[in-house]
mmJSON file of the N, C-alpha and C atoms, coordinates in Angstrom:
{"data_MODEL":{"atom_site":{
"group_PDB":["ATOM","ATOM","ATOM","ATOM","ATOM","ATOM","ATOM","ATOM","ATOM","ATOM","ATOM","ATOM","ATOM","ATOM","ATOM","ATOM","ATOM","ATOM","ATOM","ATOM","ATOM","ATOM","ATOM","ATOM","ATOM","ATOM","ATOM","ATOM","ATOM","ATOM","ATOM","ATOM","ATOM","ATOM","ATOM","ATOM","ATOM","ATOM","ATOM","ATOM","ATOM","ATOM","ATOM","ATOM","ATOM","ATOM","ATOM","ATOM","ATOM","ATOM","ATOM","ATOM","ATOM","ATOM","ATOM","ATOM","ATOM","ATOM","ATOM","ATOM","ATOM","ATOM","ATOM","ATOM","ATOM","ATOM","ATOM","ATOM","ATOM","ATOM","ATOM","ATOM","ATOM","ATOM","ATOM","ATOM","ATOM","ATOM","ATOM","ATOM","ATOM","ATOM","ATOM","ATOM","ATOM","ATOM","ATOM","ATOM","ATOM","ATOM","ATOM","ATOM","ATOM","ATOM","ATOM","ATOM","ATOM","ATOM","ATOM","ATOM","ATOM","ATOM","ATOM","ATOM","ATOM","ATOM","ATOM","ATOM","ATOM","ATOM","ATOM","ATOM","ATOM","ATOM","ATOM","ATOM","ATOM","ATOM","ATOM","ATOM","ATOM","ATOM","ATOM","ATOM","ATOM","ATOM","ATOM","ATOM","ATOM","ATOM","ATOM","ATOM","ATOM","ATOM","ATOM","ATOM","ATOM","ATOM","ATOM","ATOM","ATOM","ATOM","ATOM","ATOM","ATOM","ATOM","ATOM","ATOM","ATOM","ATOM","ATOM","ATOM","ATOM","ATOM","ATOM","ATOM","ATOM","ATOM","ATOM","ATOM","ATOM","ATOM","ATOM","ATOM","ATOM","ATOM","ATOM","ATOM","ATOM","ATOM","ATOM","ATOM","ATOM","ATOM","ATOM","ATOM","ATOM","ATOM","ATOM","ATOM","ATOM","ATOM","ATOM","ATOM","ATOM","ATOM","ATOM","ATOM","ATOM","ATOM","ATOM","ATOM"],
"id":[1,2,3,4,5,6,7,8,9,10,11,12,13,14,15,16,17,18,19,20,21,22,23,24,25,26,27,28,29,30,31,32,33,34,35,36,37,38,39,40,41,42,43,44,45,46,47,48,49,50,51,52,53,54,55,56,57,58,59,60,61,62,63,64,65,66,67,68,69,70,71,72,73,74,75,76,77,78,79,80,81,82,83,84,85,86,87,88,89,90,91,92,93,94,95,96,97,98,99,100,101,102,103,104,105,106,107,108,109,110,111,112,113,114,115,116,117,118,119,120,121,122,123,124,125,126,127,128,129,130,131,132,133,134,135,136,137,138,139,140,141,142,143,144,145,146,147,148,149,150,151,152,153,154,155,156,157,158,159,160,161,162,163,164,165,166,167,168,169,170,171,172,173,174,175,176,177,178,179,180,181,182,183,184,185,186,187,188,189,190,191,192],
"type_symbol":["N","C","C","N","C","C","N","C","C","N","C","C","N","C","C","N","C","C","N","C","C","N","C","C","N","C","C","N","C","C","N","C","C","N","C","C","N","C","C","N","C","C","N","C","C","N","C","C","N","C","C","N","C","C","N","C","C","N","C","C","N","C","C","N","C","C","N","C","C","N","C","C","N","C","C","N","C","C","N","C","C","N","C","C","N","C","C","N","C","C","N","C","C","N","C","C","N","C","C","N","C","C","N","C","C","N","C","C","N","C","C","N","C","C","N","C","C","N","C","C","N","C","C","N","C","C","N","C","C","N","C","C","N","C","C","N","C","C","N","C","C","N","C","C","N","C","C","N","C","C","N","C","C","N","C","C","N","C","C","N","C","C","N","C","C","N","C","C","N","C","C","N","C","C","N","C","C","N","C","C","N","C","C","N","C","C","N","C","C","N","C","C"],
"label_atom_id":["N","CA","C","N","CA","C","N","CA","C","N","CA","C","N","CA","C","N","CA","C","N","CA","C","N","CA","C","N","CA","C","N","CA","C","N","CA","C","N","CA","C","N","CA","C","N","CA","C","N","CA","C","N","CA","C","N","CA","C","N","CA","C","N","CA","C","N","CA","C","N","CA","C","N","CA","C","N","CA","C","N","CA","C","N","CA","C","N","CA","C","N","CA","C","N","CA","C","N","CA","C","N","CA","C","N","CA","C","N","CA","C","N","CA","C","N","CA","C","N","CA","C","N","CA","C","N","CA","C","N","CA","C","N","CA","C","N","CA","C","N","CA","C","N","CA","C","N","CA","C","N","CA","C","N","CA","C","N","CA","C","N","CA","C","N","CA","C","N","CA","C","N","CA","C","N","CA","C","N","CA","C","N","CA","C","N","CA","C","N","CA","C","N","CA","C","N","CA","C","N","CA","C","N","CA","C","N","CA","C","N","CA","C","N","CA","C","N","CA","C","N","CA","C"],
"label_alt_id":[null,null,null,null,null,null,null,null,null,null,null,null,null,null,null,null,null,null,null,null,null,null,null,null,null,null,null,null,null,null,null,null,null,null,null,null,null,null,null,null,null,null,null,null,null,null,null,null,null,null,null,null,null,null,null,null,null,null,null,null,null,null,null,null,null,null,null,null,null,null,null,null,null,null,null,null,null,null,null,null,null,null,null,null,null,null,null,null,null,null,null,null,null,null,null,null,null,null,null,null,null,null,null,null,null,null,null,null,null,null,null,null,null,null,null,null,null,null,null,null,null,null,null,null,null,null,null,null,null,null,null,null,null,null,null,null,null,null,null,null,null,null,null,null,null,null,null,null,null,null,null,null,null,null,null,null,null,null,null,null,null,null,null,null,null,null,null,null,null,null,null,null,null,null,null,null,null,null,null,null,null,null,null,null,null,null,null,null,null,null,null,null],
"label_comp_id":["THR","THR","THR","GLY","GLY","GLY","ALA","ALA","ALA","ASP","ASP","ASP","SER","SER","SER","ALA","ALA","ALA","SER","SER","SER","GLY","GLY","GLY","VAL","VAL","VAL","TRP","TRP","TRP","ALA","ALA","ALA","MET","MET","MET","GLU","GLU","GLU","ASP","ASP","ASP","ARG","ARG","ARG","ILE","ILE","ILE","TRP","TRP","TRP","PHE","PHE","PHE","PRO","PRO","PRO","GLU","GLU","GLU","GLY","GLY","GLY","SER","SER","SER","PRO","PRO","PRO","VAL","VAL","VAL","ARG","ARG","ARG","THR","THR","THR","LEU","LEU","LEU","TRP","TRP","TRP","GLY","GLY","GLY","ALA","ALA","ALA","GLY","GLY","GLY","TRP","TRP","TRP","TYR","TYR","TYR","GLU","GLU","GLU","LYS","LYS","LYS","GLU","GLU","GLU","TYR","TYR","TYR","GLU","GLU","GLU","ARG","ARG","ARG","VAL","VAL","VAL","ASP","ASP","ASP","GLY","GLY","GLY","ARG","ARG","ARG","TRP","TRP","TRP","ARG","ARG","ARG","ILE","ILE","ILE","LYS","LYS","LYS","ARG","ARG","ARG","MET","MET","MET","VAL","VAL","VAL","LEU","LEU","LEU","ARG","ARG","ARG","ARG","ARG","ARG","GLN","GLN","GLN","ARG","ARG","ARG","LEU","LEU","LEU","GLU","GLU","GLU","LEU","LEU","LEU","ASP","ASP","ASP","GLY","GLY","GLY","ASN","ASN","ASN","PRO","PRO","PRO","ILE","ILE","ILE","ASP","ASP","ASP"],
"label_asym_id":["A","A","A","A","A","A","A","A","A","A","A","A","A","A","A","A","A","A","A","A","A","A","A","A","A","A","A","A","A","A","A","A","A","A","A","A","A","A","A","A","A","A","A","A","A","A","A","A","A","A","A","A","A","A","A","A","A","A","A","A","A","A","A","A","A","A","A","A","A","A","A","A","A","A","A","A","A","A","A","A","A","A","A","A","A","A","A","A","A","A","A","A","A","A","A","A","A","A","A","A","A","A","A","A","A","A","A","A","A","A","A","A","A","A","A","A","A","A","A","A","A","A","A","A","A","A","A","A","A","A","A","A","A","A","A","A","A","A","A","A","A","A","A","A","A","A","A","A","A","A","A","A","A","A","A","A","A","A","A","A","A","A","A","A","A","A","A","A","A","A","A","A","A","A","A","A","A","A","A","A","A","A","A","A","A","A","A","A","A","A","A","A"],
"label_entity_id":["1","1","1","1","1","1","1","1","1","1","1","1","1","1","1","1","1","1","1","1","1","1","1","1","1","1","1","1","1","1","1","1","1","1","1","1","1","1","1","1","1","1","1","1","1","1","1","1","1","1","1","1","1","1","1","1","1","1","1","1","1","1","1","1","1","1","1","1","1","1","1","1","1","1","1","1","1","1","1","1","1","1","1","1","1","1","1","1","1","1","1","1","1","1","1","1","1","1","1","1","1","1","1","1","1","1","1","1","1","1","1","1","1","1","1","1","1","1","1","1","1","1","1","1","1","1","1","1","1","1","1","1","1","1","1","1","1","1","1","1","1","1","1","1","1","1","1","1","1","1","1","1","1","1","1","1","1","1","1","1","1","1","1","1","1","1","1","1","1","1","1","1","1","1","1","1","1","1","1","1","1","1","1","1","1","1","1","1","1","1","1","1"],
"label_seq_id":[1,1,1,2,2,2,3,3,3,4,4,4,5,5,5,6,6,6,7,7,7,8,8,8,9,9,9,10,10,10,11,11,11,12,12,12,13,13,13,14,14,14,15,15,15,16,16,16,17,17,17,18,18,18,19,19,19,20,20,20,21,21,21,22,22,22,23,23,23,24,24,24,25,25,25,26,26,26,27,27,27,28,28,28,29,29,29,30,30,30,31,31,31,32,32,32,33,33,33,34,34,34,35,35,35,36,36,36,37,37,37,38,38,38,39,39,39,40,40,40,41,41,41,42,42,42,43,43,43,44,44,44,45,45,45,46,46,46,47,47,47,48,48,48,49,49,49,50,50,50,51,51,51,52,52,52,53,53,53,54,54,54,55,55,55,56,56,56,57,57,57,58,58,58,59,59,59,60,60,60,61,61,61,62,62,62,63,63,63,64,64,64],
"pdbx_PDB_ins_code":[null,null,null,null,null,null,null,null,null,null,null,null,null,null,null,null,null,null,null,null,null,null,null,null,null,null,null,null,null,null,null,null,null,null,null,null,null,null,null,null,null,null,null,null,null,null,null,null,null,null,null,null,null,null,null,null,null,null,null,null,null,null,null,null,null,null,null,null,null,null,null,null,null,null,null,null,null,null,null,null,null,null,null,null,null,null,null,null,null,null,null,null,null,null,null,null,null,null,null,null,null,null,null,null,null,null,null,null,null,null,null,null,null,null,null,null,null,null,null,null,null,null,null,null,null,null,null,null,null,null,null,null,null,null,null,null,null,null,null,null,null,null,null,null,null,null,null,null,null,null,null,null,null,null,null,null,null,null,null,null,null,null,null,null,null,null,null,null,null,null,null,null,null,null,null,null,null,null,null,null,null,null,null,null,null,null,null,null,null,null,null,null],
"Cartn_x":[123.149,122.164,122.718,121.828,122.232,121.293,121.27,120.445,118.95,118.545,117.125,116.823,117.734,117.49,118.14,117.591,118.116,117.705,118.346,117.973,118.103,117.416,117.474,117.049,117.451,117.053,116.37,115.151,114.336,113.964,114.276,113.886,112.368,111.81,110.369,110.059,108.94,108.378,106.87,106.205,104.748,104.152,103.003,102.21,100.78,100.23,98.879,98.053,96.88,95.93,94.773,94.473,93.409,92.091,90.962,89.66,89.464,88.648,88.31,87.745,88.156,87.712,88.677,89.677,90.686,91.606,92.158,93.071,94.352,94.736,95.916,95.428,95.882,95.438,96.371,97.702,98.651,99.797,100.326,101.525,102.457,103.718,104.75,105.89,106.387,107.485,108.433,109.655,110.675,111.562,112.138,113.023,113.331,113.369,113.68,113.101,112.905,112.516,113.739,113.926,114.916,114.122,114.417,113.643,114.549,114.036,114.672,113.671,114.172,113.33,113.799,112.872,113.231,112.418,113.019,112.321,111.717,110.409,109.667,108.879,109.12,108.434,108.567,109.758,110.043,109.528,108.898,108.367,109.03,109.36,109.979,108.921,109.218,108.324,109.105,108.405,109.03,109.067,110.255,110.437,110.382,110.959,111.047,111.028,110.295,110.256,110.207,111.133,111.194,111.214,110.367,110.357,111.198,112.175,113.015,112.708,112.088,111.772,112.932,113.323,114.373,113.759,112.562,111.909,110.405,109.737,108.289,107.775,106.775,106.149,104.641,104.025,102.573,102.162,101.305,100.867,102.048,103.129,104.302,105.254,104.966,105.823,106.653,107.993,108.852,108.574,108.608,108.461,109.834,110.317,111.64,111.544],
"Cartn_y":[103.395,104.44,105.488,106.209,107.246,108.434,109.241,110.452,110.139,108.975,108.616,107.386,107.045,105.908,106.17,105.533,105.689,104.468,104.299,103.214,103.705,103.023,103.403,102.251,102.343,101.386,102.189,101.794,102.534,101.63,102.062,101.314,101.332,100.265,100.22,99.497,99.862,99.17,99.235,98.116,98.148,97.465,97.971,97.396,97.315,96.123,95.902,95.249,95.803,95.227,94.679,93.394,92.741,92.826,92.693,92.787,91.669,91.959,90.959,89.719,88.547,87.291,86.732,87.512,87.025,86.036,85.061,84.099,84.755,85.866,86.619,88.003,88.507,89.825,90.939,90.705,91.765,91.214,92.077,91.779,92.965,92.673,93.709,93.228,94.103,93.732,94.888,94.54,95.541,94.988,95.886,95.486,96.672,96.421,97.501,97.197,98.27,98.175,98.46,97.672,97.951,98.44,99.654,100.231,100.683,100.529,101.071,102.015,103.139,104.167,104.435,104.904,105.349,106.597,107.464,108.68,108.422,108.605,108.391,109.668,110.259,111.502,112.577,112.653,113.688,113.41,112.254,111.918,110.66,110.658,109.497,108.454,107.217,106.079,104.976,104.203,103.025,101.924,101.434,100.362,98.997,98.922,97.652,97.953,97.13,97.304,95.927,95.685,94.414,94.717,94.017,94.143,93.023,93.384,92.41,92.559,91.56,91.608,91.051,91.795,91.355,90.711,91.156,90.681,90.674,89.631,89.532,88.84,89.434,88.842,88.84,87.718,87.611,87.428,88.294,88.263,88.224,88.917,89.001,87.826,86.855,85.68,85.808,85.746,85.851,84.724,85.054,84.082,83.928,82.706,82.459,82.306],
"Cartn_z":[70.149,69.937,68.987,68.37,67.427,67.517,66.468,66.475,66.576,66.084,66.092,66.935,67.846,68.737,70.088,71.104,72.463,73.276,74.415,75.318,76.753,77.648,79.05,79.94,81.188,82.215,83.315,83.666,84.625,85.794,87.009,88.205,88.351,88.936,89.161,90.465,91.037,92.197,92.045,92.312,92.252,93.47,93.876,94.961,94.445,94.554,94.05,95.149,95.393,96.337,95.523,95.724,94.977,95.746,95.057,95.729,96.757,97.737,98.751,98.065,98.542,97.953,96.919,96.512,95.564,96.27,95.541,96.173,96.69,96.114,96.558,96.968,98.113,98.578,98.127,98.196,97.851,97.015,96.165,95.385,95.542,95.815,95.864,94.988,94.135,93.256,93.032,92.683,92.374,91.271,90.511,89.419,88.535,87.225,86.298,84.919,84.171,82.769,81.911,80.876,79.839,78.627,78.178,77.078,75.946,74.735,73.54,72.89,72.432,71.827,70.407,69.565,68.223,67.893,67.127,66.699,65.321,65.236,63.991,63.704,62.561,62.172,63.249,63.858,64.844,66.246,66.465,67.79,68.317,69.607,70.23,70.565,70.231,70.469,71.178,71.986,72.596,71.546,71.286,70.301,70.987,72.188,72.91,74.4,75.17,76.614,77.273,78.201,78.918,80.409,81.171,82.626,83.217,84.025,84.733,86.221,86.787,88.214,89.022,90.035,90.94,92.18,92.538,93.756,93.521,94.016,93.921,95.172,95.815,96.997,96.813,97.175,97.204,98.653,99.145,100.544,101.506,101.175,102.039,101.946,101.07,100.914,99.64,99.755,98.568,97.573,96.302,95.22,94.568,94.514,93.919,92.422],
"occupancy":[1.0,1.0,1.0,1.0,1.0,1.0,1.0,1.0,1.0,1.0,1.0,1.0,1.0,1.0,1.0,1.0,1.0,1.0,1.0,1.0,1.0,1.0,1.0,1.0,1.0,1.0,1.0,1.0,1.0,1.0,1.0,1.0,1.0,1.0,1.0,1.0,1.0,1.0,1.0,1.0,1.0,1.0,1.0,1.0,1.0,1.0,1.0,1.0,1.0,1.0,1.0,1.0,1.0,1.0,1.0,1.0,1.0,1.0,1.0,1.0,1.0,1.0,1.0,1.0,1.0,1.0,1.0,1.0,1.0,1.0,1.0,1.0,1.0,1.0,1.0,1.0,1.0,1.0,1.0,1.0,1.0,1.0,1.0,1.0,1.0,1.0,1.0,1.0,1.0,1.0,1.0,1.0,1.0,1.0,1.0,1.0,1.0,1.0,1.0,1.0,1.0,1.0,1.0,1.0,1.0,1.0,1.0,1.0,1.0,1.0,1.0,1.0,1.0,1.0,1.0,1.0,1.0,1.0,1.0,1.0,1.0,1.0,1.0,1.0,1.0,1.0,1.0,1.0,1.0,1.0,1.0,1.0,1.0,1.0,1.0,1.0,1.0,1.0,1.0,1.0,1.0,1.0,1.0,1.0,1.0,1.0,1.0,1.0,1.0,1.0,1.0,1.0,1.0,1.0,1.0,1.0,1.0,1.0,1.0,1.0,1.0,1.0,1.0,1.0,1.0,1.0,1.0,1.0,1.0,1.0,1.0,1.0,1.0,1.0,1.0,1.0,1.0,1.0,1.0,1.0,1.0,1.0,1.0,1.0,1.0,1.0,1.0,1.0,1.0,1.0,1.0,1.0],
"B_iso_or_equiv":[0.0,0.0,0.0,0.0,0.0,0.0,0.0,0.0,0.0,0.0,0.0,0.0,0.0,0.0,0.0,0.0,0.0,0.0,0.0,0.0,0.0,0.0,0.0,0.0,0.0,0.0,0.0,0.0,0.0,0.0,0.0,0.0,0.0,0.0,0.0,0.0,0.0,0.0,0.0,0.0,0.0,0.0,0.0,0.0,0.0,0.0,0.0,0.0,0.0,0.0,0.0,0.0,0.0,0.0,0.0,0.0,0.0,0.0,0.0,0.0,0.0,0.0,0.0,0.0,0.0,0.0,0.0,0.0,0.0,0.0,0.0,0.0,0.0,0.0,0.0,0.0,0.0,0.0,0.0,0.0,0.0,0.0,0.0,0.0,0.0,0.0,0.0,0.0,0.0,0.0,0.0,0.0,0.0,0.0,0.0,0.0,0.0,0.0,0.0,0.0,0.0,0.0,0.0,0.0,0.0,0.0,0.0,0.0,0.0,0.0,0.0,0.0,0.0,0.0,0.0,0.0,0.0,0.0,0.0,0.0,0.0,0.0,0.0,0.0,0.0,0.0,0.0,0.0,0.0,0.0,0.0,0.0,0.0,0.0,0.0,0.0,0.0,0.0,0.0,0.0,0.0,0.0,0.0,0.0,0.0,0.0,0.0,0.0,0.0,0.0,0.0,0.0,0.0,0.0,0.0,0.0,0.0,0.0,0.0,0.0,0.0,0.0,0.0,0.0,0.0,0.0,0.0,0.0,0.0,0.0,0.0,0.0,0.0,0.0,0.0,0.0,0.0,0.0,0.0,0.0,0.0,0.0,0.0,0.0,0.0,0.0,0.0,0.0,0.0,0.0,0.0,0.0],
"pdbx_formal_charge":[null,null,null,null,null,null,null,null,null,null,null,null,null,null,null,null,null,null,null,null,null,null,null,null,null,null,null,null,null,null,null,null,null,null,null,null,null,null,null,null,null,null,null,null,null,null,null,null,null,null,null,null,null,null,null,null,null,null,null,null,null,null,null,null,null,null,null,null,null,null,null,null,null,null,null,null,null,null,null,null,null,null,null,null,null,null,null,null,null,null,null,null,null,null,null,null,null,null,null,null,null,null,null,null,null,null,null,null,null,null,null,null,null,null,null,null,null,null,null,null,null,null,null,null,null,null,null,null,null,null,null,null,null,null,null,null,null,null,null,null,null,null,null,null,null,null,null,null,null,null,null,null,null,null,null,null,null,null,null,null,null,null,null,null,null,null,null,null,null,null,null,null,null,null,null,null,null,null,null,null,null,null,null,null,null,null,null,null,null,null,null,null],
"auth_seq_id":[1,1,1,2,2,2,3,3,3,4,4,4,5,5,5,6,6,6,7,7,7,8,8,8,9,9,9,10,10,10,11,11,11,12,12,12,13,13,13,14,14,14,15,15,15,16,16,16,17,17,17,18,18,18,19,19,19,20,20,20,21,21,21,22,22,22,23,23,23,24,24,24,25,25,25,26,26,26,27,27,27,28,28,28,29,29,29,30,30,30,31,31,31,32,32,32,33,33,33,34,34,34,35,35,35,36,36,36,37,37,37,38,38,38,39,39,39,40,40,40,41,41,41,42,42,42,43,43,43,44,44,44,45,45,45,46,46,46,47,47,47,48,48,48,49,49,49,50,50,50,51,51,51,52,52,52,53,53,53,54,54,54,55,55,55,56,56,56,57,57,57,58,58,58,59,59,59,60,60,60,61,61,61,62,62,62,63,63,63,64,64,64],
"auth_comp_id":["THR","THR","THR","GLY","GLY","GLY","ALA","ALA","ALA","ASP","ASP","ASP","SER","SER","SER","ALA","ALA","ALA","SER","SER","SER","GLY","GLY","GLY","VAL","VAL","VAL","TRP","TRP","TRP","ALA","ALA","ALA","MET","MET","MET","GLU","GLU","GLU","ASP","ASP","ASP","ARG","ARG","ARG","ILE","ILE","ILE","TRP","TRP","TRP","PHE","PHE","PHE","PRO","PRO","PRO","GLU","GLU","GLU","GLY","GLY","GLY","SER","SER","SER","PRO","PRO","PRO","VAL","VAL","VAL","ARG","ARG","ARG","THR","THR","THR","LEU","LEU","LEU","TRP","TRP","TRP","GLY","GLY","GLY","ALA","ALA","ALA","GLY","GLY","GLY","TRP","TRP","TRP","TYR","TYR","TYR","GLU","GLU","GLU","LYS","LYS","LYS","GLU","GLU","GLU","TYR","TYR","TYR","GLU","GLU","GLU","ARG","ARG","ARG","VAL","VAL","VAL","ASP","ASP","ASP","GLY","GLY","GLY","ARG","ARG","ARG","TRP","TRP","TRP","ARG","ARG","ARG","ILE","ILE","ILE","LYS","LYS","LYS","ARG","ARG","ARG","MET","MET","MET","VAL","VAL","VAL","LEU","LEU","LEU","ARG","ARG","ARG","ARG","ARG","ARG","GLN","GLN","GLN","ARG","ARG","ARG","LEU","LEU","LEU","GLU","GLU","GLU","LEU","LEU","LEU","ASP","ASP","ASP","GLY","GLY","GLY","ASN","ASN","ASN","PRO","PRO","PRO","ILE","ILE","ILE","ASP","ASP","ASP"],
"auth_asym_id":["A","A","A","A","A","A","A","A","A","A","A","A","A","A","A","A","A","A","A","A","A","A","A","A","A","A","A","A","A","A","A","A","A","A","A","A","A","A","A","A","A","A","A","A","A","A","A","A","A","A","A","A","A","A","A","A","A","A","A","A","A","A","A","A","A","A","A","A","A","A","A","A","A","A","A","A","A","A","A","A","A","A","A","A","A","A","A","A","A","A","A","A","A","A","A","A","A","A","A","A","A","A","A","A","A","A","A","A","A","A","A","A","A","A","A","A","A","A","A","A","A","A","A","A","A","A","A","A","A","A","A","A","A","A","A","A","A","A","A","A","A","A","A","A","A","A","A","A","A","A","A","A","A","A","A","A","A","A","A","A","A","A","A","A","A","A","A","A","A","A","A","A","A","A","A","A","A","A","A","A","A","A","A","A","A","A","A","A","A","A","A","A"],
"auth_atom_id":["N","CA","C","N","CA","C","N","CA","C","N","CA","C","N","CA","C","N","CA","C","N","CA","C","N","CA","C","N","CA","C","N","CA","C","N","CA","C","N","CA","C","N","CA","C","N","CA","C","N","CA","C","N","CA","C","N","CA","C","N","CA","C","N","CA","C","N","CA","C","N","CA","C","N","CA","C","N","CA","C","N","CA","C","N","CA","C","N","CA","C","N","CA","C","N","CA","C","N","CA","C","N","CA","C","N","CA","C","N","CA","C","N","CA","C","N","CA","C","N","CA","C","N","CA","C","N","CA","C","N","CA","C","N","CA","C","N","CA","C","N","CA","C","N","CA","C","N","CA","C","N","CA","C","N","CA","C","N","CA","C","N","CA","C","N","CA","C","N","CA","C","N","CA","C","N","CA","C","N","CA","C","N","CA","C","N","CA","C","N","CA","C","N","CA","C","N","CA","C","N","CA","C","N","CA","C","N","CA","C","N","CA","C","N","CA","C","N","CA","C","N","CA","C"],
"pdbx_PDB_model_num":[1,1,1,1,1,1,1,1,1,1,1,1,1,1,1,1,1,1,1,1,1,1,1,1,1,1,1,1,1,1,1,1,1,1,1,1,1,1,1,1,1,1,1,1,1,1,1,1,1,1,1,1,1,1,1,1,1,1,1,1,1,1,1,1,1,1,1,1,1,1,1,1,1,1,1,1,1,1,1,1,1,1,1,1,1,1,1,1,1,1,1,1,1,1,1,1,1,1,1,1,1,1,1,1,1,1,1,1,1,1,1,1,1,1,1,1,1,1,1,1,1,1,1,1,1,1,1,1,1,1,1,1,1,1,1,1,1,1,1,1,1,1,1,1,1,1,1,1,1,1,1,1,1,1,1,1,1,1,1,1,1,1,1,1,1,1,1,1,1,1,1,1,1,1,1,1,1,1,1,1,1,1,1,1,1,1,1,1,1,1,1,1]
}}}
């Protein structure tokens, strides 16, 4: 990273409830985002973003 670039790792967790009648009712996940930023015309912008999931469950069942 330099004066006009930066990077970071951000923890994340999400919980999603799907509408009644959907084949899956709930999703729970955890992991992190890897992000790279760049400054363009004095404003910081996301250059790259990757989601890395460490854990994912559908209806309470772990997905490998």
